[in-house]
C-alpha positions, 0 to 999 in steps of 0.5 A: 826424529826431530822433537822440536816444535815448529814455530809458526812463520811470522807473516810478511808483508811484501813492501816492494809492490806497494812501493811501486804503486805509490811511486806511480801514483806520485808521478801521475799526480805530479804530471797531471797537477802540472797541467791544471796551471795552463788553465789559470792563464789570463788572455785578454782578446782584443775588441773590434769597434764597429766602425773601421779605422781609416788608414793613410792612402799610400801607394801600395808596394806590389812586386810581380814575379814573372814566368821567366823569373823577372821582377817588376816593382809597382809595374816597372820592370827591373833591368835584371833578376839580381837580388841587389837590383830588386832591393835598390828598387825597393829602397827607392819606392819604399823609402824608410818606410818599412811599415807599409804592406807589400804584395808579392804577385807570382805567375803559377809557372814561375820558378820557386826560387825566384819567389823565395829570393823576393821574400828574402830581399823583403825580409832582409830590408825589414818588411814584416807584412807580406801578402802573397796574392792568389787567384780564386779558381772558382767562377764568380758568383759561386760561394 
């Protein structure tokens, strides 16, 4: 027979779950507080004047890629489809001015490689503003 008196058990608090919850809250607040800093970014947007500025009237540089893959620079057909020939023609037409805009016109049935080659030659020469001409498929008068 057990004559010893039973001691009441000391109450215990399980801290493992409490630590998990606190850790999750710390991670949540750290992540959400870093996103708040993006809202403090100051952005100065440009303003447009009501009168457009005059640009010097330069002859535009237009490269046309035909259905067969040949190139025309400002309406003049090149001897062959070599990138070196296109590069020489562009250097002759543009000179040292790389700030002029270039319009690239390609036939709908031309190969993709011919257009990419023209764009690659333009990029290697340093032209930054390249327009790709498209045709509006809607009839005139329709919005």
